[in-house]
DOKOL-67744 format. One record per residue: x, y, z of N, C-alpha, C, O in turn; residue in one letter. Coordinates in pm, 1 decimal, always signed. Each point is the difference from the previous one (the first is absolute). Example, Ala and Ser with C-alpha at 12.3 -4.5 7.8 and 13.67 -1.06 7.14 Angstrom:
2
@n_X +1319.0; n_Y -569.0; n_Z +780.0; ca_X -89.0; ca_Y +119.0; ca_Z +0.0; c_X +90.0; c_Y +120.0; c_Z +0.0; o_X +103.6; o_Y -1.9; o_Z +66.5; resn A $
@n_X -138.6; n_Y +106.9; n_Z -138.5; ca_X +82.0; ca_Y +119.0; ca_Z +6.0; c_X -77.0; c_Y +109.0; c_Z +73.0; o_X +50.9; o_Y +110.8; o_Z +16.9; resn S $
***
This chain:
60
@n_X -305.2; n_Y -3710.8; n_Z +3757.6; ca_X -51.0; ca_Y -59.4; ca_Z -121.7; c_X -81.9; c_Y +105.7; c_Z -75.5; o_X -77.4; o_Y +74.4; o_Z +60.1; resn X $
@n_X +95.5; n_Y -69.0; n_Z -191.3; ca_X -70.6; ca_Y +96.6; ca_Z -83.4; c_X -114.3; c_Y -67.3; c_Z -74.7; o_X +6.6; o_Y -118.6; o_Z -32.3; resn X $
@n_X -111.7; n_Y +196.0; n_Z +5.2; ca_X -116.1; ca_Y -52.2; ca_Z -71.0; c_X +3.8; c_Y +44.2; c_Z -145.7; o_X -1.3; o_Y +119.5; o_Z -29.3; resn X $
@n_X +5.9; n_Y -215.5; n_Z -61.1; ca_X -9.8; ca_Y +26.6; ca_Z -143.2; c_X -136.7; c_Y -43.7; c_Z -49.1; o_X -47.1; o_Y -108.3; o_Z +34.9; resn X $
@n_X -16.9; n_Y +191.5; n_Z -115.4; ca_X -134.6; ca_Y -29.6; ca_Z -49.2; c_X +4.4; c_Y -14.3; c_Z -151.6; o_X +41.2; o_Y +92.1; o_Z -70.6; resn X $
@n_X -83.9; n_Y -208.1; n_Z +21.1; ca_X -6.1; ca_Y -26.5; ca_Z -143.3; c_X -140.7; c_Y +34.7; c_Z -47.5; o_X -97.6; o_Y -58.5; o_Z +47.0; resn X $
@n_X +86.4; n_Y +153.4; n_Z -140.0; ca_X -131.8; ca_Y +44.1; ca_Z -46.4; c_X -34.6; c_Y -56.2; c_Z -138.0; o_X -90.6; o_Y +50.4; o_Z -66.4; resn X $
@n_X +161.5; n_Y -153.3; n_Z +23.5; ca_X -29.3; ca_Y -63.2; ca_Z -129.4; c_X -143.8; c_Y -50.8; c_Z -8.9; o_X -65.9; o_Y +16.9; o_Z -102.6; resn X $
@n_X +18.1; n_Y -78.3; n_Z +208.7; ca_X -133.4; ca_Y -60.4; ca_Z -5.6; c_X -110.7; c_Y +105.3; c_Z -6.1; o_X -110.8; o_Y -29.4; o_Z -44.9; resn X $
@n_X +139.4; n_Y +150.2; n_Z +89.0; ca_X -96.1; ca_Y +109.9; ca_Z -16.6; c_X -17.6; c_Y +26.7; c_Z -149.6; o_X -111.8; o_Y +19.5; o_Z -47.6; resn X $
@n_X +223.0; n_Y -18.8; n_Z -25.8; ca_X -5.9; ca_Y +20.3; ca_Z -145.6; c_X -73.0; c_Y -114.8; c_Z -69.0; o_X -73.3; o_Y +22.7; o_Z -96.2; resn X $
@n_X +92.1; n_Y -144.8; n_Z +143.7; ca_X -69.3; ca_Y -116.1; ca_Z -57.5; c_X -151.1; c_Y +17.6; c_Z +14.1; o_X -74.2; o_Y -22.0; o_Z -95.7; resn X $
@n_X +28.6; n_Y +61.2; n_Z +214.1; ca_X -143.6; ca_Y +21.4; ca_Z +21.9; c_X -54.4; c_Y +110.7; c_Z -89.7; o_X -106.7; o_Y -14.4; o_Z -59.7; resn X $
@n_X +180.2; n_Y +124.0; n_Z +50.8; ca_X -44.6; ca_Y +112.6; ca_Z -82.6; c_X -13.4; c_Y -40.9; c_Z -146.4; o_X -99.7; o_Y +32.3; o_Z -64.6; resn X $
@n_X +199.0; n_Y -102.7; n_Z +12.5; ca_X -4.3; ca_Y -42.0; ca_Z -139.9; c_X -112.6; c_Y -100.2; c_Z -24.2; o_X -62.8; o_Y +2.8; o_Z -105.9; resn X $
@n_X +36.4; n_Y -90.4; n_Z +201.2; ca_X -107.4; ca_Y -98.6; ca_Z -15.0; c_X -136.5; c_Y +67.6; c_Z -3.0; o_X -90.8; o_Y -45.0; o_Z -70.0; resn X $
@n_X +76.7; n_Y +153.1; n_Z +146.1; ca_X -127.8; ca_Y +72.0; ca_Z +6.1; c_X -16.6; c_Y +99.1; c_Z -114.2; o_X -111.1; o_Y +44.8; o_Z -28.3; resn X $
@n_X +222.3; n_Y -10.2; n_Z -37.7; ca_X +1.7; ca_Y +95.4; ca_Z -110.9; c_X -49.2; c_Y +139.2; c_Z +39.6; o_X -56.1; o_Y +72.3; o_Z -82.3; resn X $
@n_X +77.0; n_Y -35.7; n_Z +206.8; ca_X -26.9; ca_Y +135.0; ca_Z +50.7; c_X +112.9; c_Y +35.4; c_Z +96.5; o_X +78.6; o_Y -86.7; o_Z +38.2; resn X $
@n_X -70.5; n_Y +212.1; n_Z +0.9; ca_X +106.0; ca_Y +42.5; ca_Z +92.0; c_X -41.5; c_Y -25.5; c_Z +145.0; o_X +3.5; o_Y +90.5; o_Z +83.4; resn X $
@n_X -42.1; n_Y -212.7; n_Z -54.9; ca_X -40.0; ca_Y -37.6; ca_Z +134.6; c_X +46.2; c_Y -142.7; c_Z +24.8; o_X -46.8; o_Y -91.8; o_Z -67.4; resn X $
@n_X +134.3; n_Y +71.2; n_Z +159.3; ca_X +58.4; ca_Y +94.5; ca_Z +94.2; c_X +106.2; c_Y +89.1; c_Z -65.7; o_X +62.5; o_Y -37.4; o_Z -99.2; resn X $
@n_X -44.7; n_Y +153.4; n_Z +156.4; ca_X +93.2; ca_Y +100.4; ca_Z -51.6; c_X +142.2; c_Y -34.3; c_Z +46.1; o_X +27.7; o_Y -3.5; o_Z +119.9; resn X $
@n_X +60.4; n_Y -21.3; n_Z -214.1; ca_X +136.8; ca_Y -40.1; ca_Z +32.1; c_X +76.9; c_Y +111.9; c_Z +70.3; o_X +80.3; o_Y -27.4; o_Z +89.2; resn X $
@n_X -103.6; n_Y +151.8; n_Z -127.8; ca_X +69.1; ca_Y +111.7; ca_Z +64.1; c_X -45.5; c_Y +15.1; c_Z +145.3; o_X +81.3; o_Y +29.1; o_Z +87.8; resn X $
@n_X -208.3; n_Y -48.4; n_Z -62.7; ca_X -49.8; ca_Y +4.2; ca_Z +137.8; c_X +61.3; c_Y -113.3; c_Z +82.5; o_X +35.7; o_Y +19.5; o_Z +116.2; resn X $
@n_X -23.9; n_Y -136.4; n_Z -176.0; ca_X +63.6; ca_Y -113.0; ca_Z +68.5; c_X +146.0; c_Y +32.0; c_Z +31.9; o_X +49.0; o_Y -33.9; o_Z +107.8; resn X $
@n_X +20.0; n_Y +98.6; n_Z -200.8; ca_X +139.6; ca_Y +38.4; ca_Z +23.6; c_X +9.7; c_Y +101.4; c_Z +113.4; o_X +91.2; o_Y -6.9; o_Z +82.4; resn X $
@n_X -185.2; n_Y +100.9; n_Z -78.2; ca_X -2.3; ca_Y +99.8; ca_Z +107.0; c_X -17.8; c_Y -67.6; c_Z +136.2; o_X +71.8; o_Y +31.1; o_Z +95.0; resn X $
@n_X -166.8; n_Y -122.8; n_Z -86.3; ca_X -24.6; ca_Y -71.5; ca_Z +125.8; c_X +122.0; c_Y -84.0; c_Z +38.0; o_X +39.4; o_Y -3.3; o_Z +116.6; resn X $
@n_X +19.9; n_Y -64.1; n_Z -214.2; ca_X +117.8; ca_Y -82.6; ca_Z +26.3; c_X +116.9; c_Y +85.2; c_Z +49.0; o_X +71.7; o_Y -39.8; o_Z +91.9; resn X $
@n_X -52.5; n_Y +156.4; n_Z -152.6; ca_X +109.7; ca_Y +87.7; ca_Z +40.8; c_X -23.2; c_Y +56.1; c_Z +140.1; o_X +94.1; o_Y +18.8; o_Z +77.1; resn X $
@n_X -218.9; n_Y +7.0; n_Z -45.9; ca_X -33.6; ca_Y +56.1; ca_Z +131.0; c_X +25.1; c_Y -101.0; c_Z +112.3; o_X +40.5; o_Y +37.8; o_Z +109.9; resn X $
@n_X -64.5; n_Y -165.2; n_Z -137.7; ca_X +6.6; ca_Y -100.8; ca_Z +105.1; c_X +115.6; c_Y -99.2; c_Z -15.0; o_X +23.0; o_Y -81.7; o_Z +89.2; resn X $
@n_X +48.8; n_Y +88.0; n_Z -199.6; ca_X +109.7; ca_Y -93.7; ca_Z -23.1; c_X +130.2; c_Y +73.0; c_Z -24.7; o_X +6.8; o_Y +122.7; o_Z +7.9; resn X $
@n_X +95.6; n_Y -198.9; n_Z -37.6; ca_X +132.7; ca_Y +55.4; ca_Z -23.4; c_X +43.1; c_Y -8.8; c_Z -145.8; o_X +95.0; o_Y +66.5; o_Z -41.3; resn X $
@n_X -164.2; n_Y -147.9; n_Z -35.8; ca_X +40.3; ca_Y -23.6; ca_Z -138.9; c_X -122.1; c_Y -41.1; c_Z -81.4; o_X -86.6; o_Y -72.9; o_Z +48.5; resn X $
@n_X +80.7; n_Y +120.8; n_Z -174.0; ca_X -105.7; ca_Y -39.2; ca_Z -93.1; c_X +65.6; c_Y -77.7; c_Z -113.4; o_X +103.0; o_Y +41.3; o_Z -53.2; resn X $
@n_X -163.6; n_Y -154.2; n_Z +16.6; ca_X +48.5; ca_Y -79.8; ca_Z -111.9; c_X -108.1; c_Y -6.9; c_Z -106.1; o_X -115.9; o_Y -28.7; o_Z +29.8; resn X $
@n_X +154.8; n_Y +55.3; n_Z -154.6; ca_X -90.6; ca_Y -12.0; ca_Z -114.0; c_X +80.2; c_Y -57.8; c_Z -115.5; o_X +99.7; o_Y +58.5; o_Z -42.1; resn X $
@n_X -142.5; n_Y -172.1; n_Z -8.7; ca_X +67.3; ca_Y -63.4; ca_Z -113.0; c_X -76.7; c_Y +33.2; c_Z -127.6; o_X -117.4; o_Y -34.7; o_Z -13.3; resn X $
@n_X +183.5; n_Y +101.4; n_Z -79.9; ca_X -61.3; ca_Y +31.1; ca_Z -129.4; c_X +44.8; c_Y -108.8; c_Z -96.9; o_X +117.4; o_Y -8.8; o_Z -35.9; resn X $
@n_X -213.0; n_Y -73.4; n_Z -5.6; ca_X +31.2; ca_Y -110.9; ca_Z -90.8; c_X +29.5; c_Y +52.7; c_Z -140.0; o_X -46.8; o_Y +107.3; o_Z -38.2; resn X $
@n_X +123.1; n_Y -182.1; n_Z -36.0; ca_X +33.7; ca_Y +39.0; ca_Z -137.2; c_X -125.2; c_Y +15.5; c_Z -85.9; o_X -5.9; o_Y +88.6; o_Z -85.2; resn X $
@n_X -94.2; n_Y -173.9; n_Z +106.9; ca_X -122.8; ca_Y +6.9; ca_Z -80.0; c_X -101.3; c_Y +100.9; c_Z +55.8; o_X -106.8; o_Y +18.6; o_Z -58.3; resn X $
@n_X +139.1; n_Y +45.4; n_Z +168.9; ca_X -85.3; ca_Y +101.5; ca_Z +63.8; c_X -140.5; c_Y -53.4; c_Z +31.0; o_X -98.3; o_Y +73.7; o_Z -7.5; resn X $
@n_X +90.5; n_Y -200.4; n_Z +41.8; ca_X -129.6; ca_Y -63.5; ca_Z +25.8; c_X -68.1; c_Y +57.2; c_Z +124.8; o_X -122.7; o_Y +8.1; o_Z +4.7; resn X $
@n_X +200.2; n_Y +31.3; n_Z +95.3; ca_X -58.4; ca_Y +47.7; ca_Z +125.7; c_X +34.0; c_Y +147.5; c_Z +21.4; o_X -80.1; o_Y +87.0; o_Z -33.9; resn X $
@n_X +195.5; n_Y -58.6; n_Z +88.5; ca_X +41.7; ca_Y +138.4; ca_Z +19.6; c_X +38.5; c_Y +60.8; c_Z -134.6; o_X +61.4; o_Y -65.8; o_Z -84.0; resn X $
@n_X -98.0; n_Y +190.5; n_Z +65.4; ca_X +25.6; ca_Y +71.0; ca_Z -124.7; c_X +111.5; c_Y +102.7; c_Z +20.6; o_X +36.2; o_Y +31.4; o_Z +113.4; resn X $
@n_X +17.6; n_Y +20.3; n_Z -223.4; ca_X +106.2; ca_Y +100.6; ca_Z +8.6; c_X -45.7; c_Y +121.8; c_Z +79.4; o_X +75.5; o_Y +53.3; o_Z +81.3; resn X $
@n_X -199.9; n_Y -8.8; n_Z -104.8; ca_X -48.2; ca_Y +118.7; ca_Z +69.9; c_X -11.3; c_Y -24.3; c_Z +150.8; o_X +11.6; o_Y +94.4; o_Z +78.2; resn X $
@n_X -33.8; n_Y -218.5; n_Z -36.4; ca_X -2.7; ca_Y -30.8; ca_Z +143.4; c_X +135.9; c_Y +29.0; c_Z +62.1; o_X +9.7; o_Y +66.6; o_Z +103.1; resn X $
@n_X +93.2; n_Y -116.7; n_Z -166.3; ca_X +135.4; ca_Y +20.8; ca_Z +50.1; c_X +36.7; c_Y +148.4; c_Z -1.2; o_X +58.7; o_Y +49.9; o_Z +96.0; resn X $
@n_X -92.8; n_Y +20.3; n_Z -203.2; ca_X +28.0; ca_Y +143.8; ca_Z -9.0; c_X -69.8; c_Y +76.2; c_Z +112.3; o_X +60.9; o_Y +86.3; o_Z +63.3; resn X $
@n_X -187.9; n_Y -117.5; n_Z -38.2; ca_X -74.8; ca_Y +68.7; ca_Z +105.6; c_X +56.0; c_Y -29.5; c_Z +138.2; o_X +5.7; o_Y +88.8; o_Z +85.1; resn X $
@n_X +35.4; n_Y -212.2; n_Z -62.3; ca_X +55.6; ca_Y -35.6; ca_Z +130.3; c_X +135.0; c_Y +68.2; c_Z +20.8; o_X +30.6; o_Y +43.5; o_Z +111.0; resn X $
@n_X +50.1; n_Y -33.9; n_Z -216.1; ca_X +128.7; ca_Y +69.8; ca_Z +11.7; c_X -22.8; c_Y +148.1; c_Z +30.9; o_X +71.2; o_Y +56.9; o_Z +82.8; resn X $
@n_X -168.7; n_Y +5.9; n_Z -147.6; ca_X -32.5; ca_Y +141.0; ca_Z +26.9; c_X -50.9; c_Y +18.6; c_Z +141.9; o_X +25.1; o_Y +102.5; o_Z +63.4; resn X $
@n_X -97.3; n_Y -203.3; n_Z -14.2; ca_X -59.5; ca_Y +3.2; ca_Z +133.3; c_X +110.1; c_Y +8.8; c_Z +102.9; o_X -27.6; o_Y +3.9; o_Z +119.9; resn X $
***
């Protein structure tokens, strides 16, 4: 069985706090280190995860 980690809620917390805490890229790093798959849903309205989040995770 493989472990997939959804980091959408990390983005929700960050946007609610209006600061880069928690850091989505750090969450992706931890998820990649301990899991098999990372899931991030970028909504059309960009309410939670932003384009730069996806770009940074792809570069990572």
